[in-house]
FILO-518589 format. One record per residue (C-alpha): residue number from 1; z, y, x. Coordinates in nm, 3 decimals, padded with zeros to 5 digits. Last residue first. Example, Ala and Ser with C-alpha at 12.3 -4.5 7.8 and 13.67 -1.06 7.14 Angstrom:
REM FILO-518589
R/num/pz/py/px
R/2/00.714/-00.106/01.367
R/1/00.780/-00.450/01.230
This chain:
REM FILO-518589
R/num/pz/py/px
R/191/01.578/01.282/-01.295
R/190/01.954/01.244/-01.310
R/189/02.079/00.903/-01.430
R/188/02.415/00.971/-01.266
R/187/02.401/00.643/-01.077
R/186/02.048/00.701/-00.948
R/185/01.729/00.560/-01.088
R/184/01.440/00.558/-00.846
R/183/01.133/00.746/-00.973
R/182/00.850/00.524/-01.098
R/181/00.863/00.625/-01.466
R/180/00.987/00.972/-01.365
R/179/00.637/01.072/-01.263
R/178/00.497/01.011/-01.612
R/177/00.780/01.184/-01.795
R/176/00.592/01.487/-01.928
R/175/00.608/01.843/-01.803
R/174/00.229/01.894/-01.803
R/173/00.249/02.133/-01.508
R/172/00.557/02.044/-01.302
R/171/00.618/01.671/-01.356
R/170/00.272/01.561/-01.461
R/169/00.113/01.779/-01.194
R/168/00.358/01.644/-00.935
R/167/00.259/01.286/-01.015
R/166/-00.110/01.377/-01.001
R/165/-00.056/01.550/-00.667
R/164/00.116/01.241/-00.525
R/163/-00.167/01.009/-00.635
R/162/-00.433/01.251/-00.514
R/161/-00.260/01.273/-00.174
R/160/-00.231/00.893/-00.152
R/159/-00.603/00.866/-00.230
R/158/-00.687/01.121/00.039
R/157/-00.460/00.951/00.293
R/156/-00.624/00.616/00.217
R/155/-00.970/00.773/00.252
R/154/-00.870/00.923/00.586
R/153/-00.741/00.584/00.706
R/152/-01.074/00.430/00.609
R/151/-01.243/00.619/00.892
R/150/-01.000/00.480/01.150
R/149/-01.043/00.121/01.034
R/148/-01.421/00.125/00.987
R/147/-01.477/00.029/01.353
R/146/-01.305/-00.302/01.284
R/145/-01.578/-00.407/01.042
R/144/-01.853/-00.341/01.298
R/143/-01.650/-00.500/01.579
R/142/-01.570/-00.811/01.375
R/141/-01.940/-00.839/01.286
R/140/-02.039/-00.810/01.653
R/139/-01.779/-01.071/01.751
R/138/-01.648/-01.006/02.105
R/137/-01.342/-01.228/02.058
R/136/-01.397/-01.452/01.758
R/135/-01.317/-01.315/01.415
R/134/-01.029/-01.380/01.174
R/133/-00.773/-01.423/01.450
R/132/-00.467/-01.632/01.368
R/131/-00.130/-01.458/01.324
R/130/00.164/-01.571/01.538
R/129/00.515/-01.500/01.406
R/128/00.772/-01.394/01.664
R/127/00.690/-01.085/01.872
R/126/00.740/-00.851/01.575
R/125/00.437/-01.014/01.412
R/124/00.259/-01.178/01.704
R/123/-00.110/-01.096/01.731
R/122/-00.287/-01.219/02.041
R/121/-00.564/-00.973/02.111
R/120/-00.917/-01.101/02.154
R/119/-01.072/-00.758/02.098
R/118/-01.264/-00.895/01.797
R/117/-00.937/-01.023/01.654
R/116/-00.762/-00.685/01.691
R/115/-01.054/-00.507/01.523
R/114/-01.078/-00.761/01.242
R/113/-00.704/-00.737/01.177
R/112/-00.736/-00.359/01.160
R/111/-01.035/-00.387/00.925
R/110/-00.855/-00.636/00.699
R/109/-00.535/-00.429/00.685
R/108/-00.725/-00.112/00.602
R/107/-00.931/-00.298/00.341
R/106/-00.611/-00.423/00.172
R/105/-00.477/-00.067/00.166
R/104/-00.806/00.066/00.033
R/103/-00.819/-00.189/-00.248
R/102/-00.462/-00.128/-00.365
R/101/-00.516/00.249/-00.353
R/100/-00.846/00.223/-00.543
R/99/-00.686/00.007/-00.813
R/98/-00.405/00.260/-00.851
R/97/-00.660/00.544/-00.864
R/96/-00.865/00.368/-01.133
R/95/-00.559/00.297/-01.349
R/94/-00.440/00.658/-01.316
R/93/-00.788/00.796/-01.393
R/92/-00.821/00.573/-01.702
R/91/-00.477/00.679/-01.834
R/90/-00.559/01.042/-01.760
R/89/-00.900/01.016/-01.928
R/88/-00.740/00.866/-02.238
R/87/-00.521/01.172/-02.288
R/86/-00.149/01.099/-02.265
R/85/00.026/01.139/-02.602
R/84/00.273/00.857/-02.558
R/83/00.345/00.756/-02.199
R/82/00.133/00.462/-02.097
R/81/00.255/00.109/-02.169
R/80/00.478/-00.044/-01.903
R/79/00.306/-00.261/-01.647
R/78/00.254/-00.633/-01.638
R/77/00.527/-00.881/-01.549
R/76/00.340/-01.157/-01.369
R/75/00.033/-00.963/-01.259
R/74/00.253/-00.676/-01.134
R/73/00.482/-00.915/-00.952
R/72/00.183/-01.085/-00.786
R/71/00.044/-00.745/-00.682
R/70/00.379/-00.640/-00.538
R/69/00.417/-00.969/-00.352
R/68/00.066/-00.935/-00.208
R/67/00.131/-00.570/-00.124
R/66/00.461/-00.649/00.050
R/65/00.300/-00.930/00.252
R/64/00.007/-00.711/00.357
R/63/00.245/-00.425/00.439
R/62/00.446/-00.660/00.663
R/61/00.117/-00.765/00.823
R/60/00.022/-00.406/00.900
R/59/00.376/-00.340/01.023
R/58/00.324/-00.604/01.291
R/57/-00.012/-00.463/01.402
R/56/00.134/-00.112/01.433
R/55/00.440/-00.252/01.614
R/54/00.211/-00.430/01.862
R/53/00.012/-00.109/01.907
R/52/00.331/00.091/01.967
R/51/00.462/-00.162/02.223
R/50/00.139/-00.225/02.416
R/49/-00.165/-00.408/02.286
R/48/-00.406/-00.522/02.559
R/47/-00.675/-00.291/02.696
R/46/-01.000/-00.444/02.816
R/45/-01.205/-00.144/02.701
R/44/-00.990/00.151/02.594
R/43/-00.775/00.211/02.287
R/42/-00.639/00.563/02.259
R/41/-00.261/00.562/02.285
R/40/-00.056/00.498/01.971
R/39/00.135/00.792/01.821
R/38/-00.114/00.850/01.538
R/37/-00.123/00.486/01.435
R/36/00.255/00.455/01.460
R/35/00.301/00.752/01.227
R/34/00.044/00.608/00.985
R/33/00.226/00.274/00.980
R/32/00.568/00.432/00.929
R/31/00.434/00.624/00.627
R/30/00.266/00.304/00.499
R/29/00.595/00.113/00.530
R/28/00.793/00.383/00.346
R/27/00.544/00.406/00.058
R/26/00.518/00.025/00.045
R/25/00.896/-00.005/00.010
R/24/00.891/00.271/-00.254
R/23/00.643/00.085/-00.473
R/22/00.800/-00.259/-00.420
R/21/01.143/-00.124/-00.513
R/20/01.005/00.051/-00.821
R/19/00.840/-00.272/-00.939
R/18/01.166/-00.462/-00.881
R/17/01.381/-00.202/-01.058
R/16/01.165/-00.194/-01.368
R/15/00.895/00.060/-01.445
R/14/00.994/00.284/-01.731
R/13/00.808/00.298/-02.065
R/12/00.992/-00.012/-02.184
R/11/00.815/-00.336/-02.280
R/10/00.759/-00.404/-01.908
R/9/01.129/-00.505/-01.879
R/8/01.127/-00.637/-01.522
R/7/01.197/-01.003/-01.592
R/6/01.005/-01.018/-01.919
R/5/01.219/-01.037/-02.232
R/4/01.298/-01.383/-02.367
R/3/01.083/-01.501/-02.659
R/2/01.223/-01.452/-03.009
R/1/01.339/-01.752/-03.210
């Protein structure tokens, strides 16, 4: 008797619908998060979160949930094998960049949470779900970690840019199917 196929068909070279959905959900959420971060007012001493800051904090926790679910799904189902004929260095670079992106996104969330905690802000995800602080108000360690938030954002943008450029290089330069593995499937099957 053969074992049942995995839920998201990792034996194929395509990512399954669930993995693709998590990927594109995180892309959209991170784009919203960066837009909110740039639109927010500068944070001054004694300031409490206003609407854009509260949304920024809320989306941070939604991204955390999405990334945890995405990571759990990936651990459960695995990933499709690499495209045939890819050089080893490309497979290694892709794995390293994915790991870096996961790590940077989790660090961004942690540093933002640290910053809000150190400021003594009450965090309510979309005004409903309370989130406990991870540092006491005025914590020197929370402040030090929180100060990394803005700097890390540039590293996240750089890693996202490398990821997008690599996908485009596979599509336009090497003309293989690496980028299409994560592309949404449309009714006509185009792409």
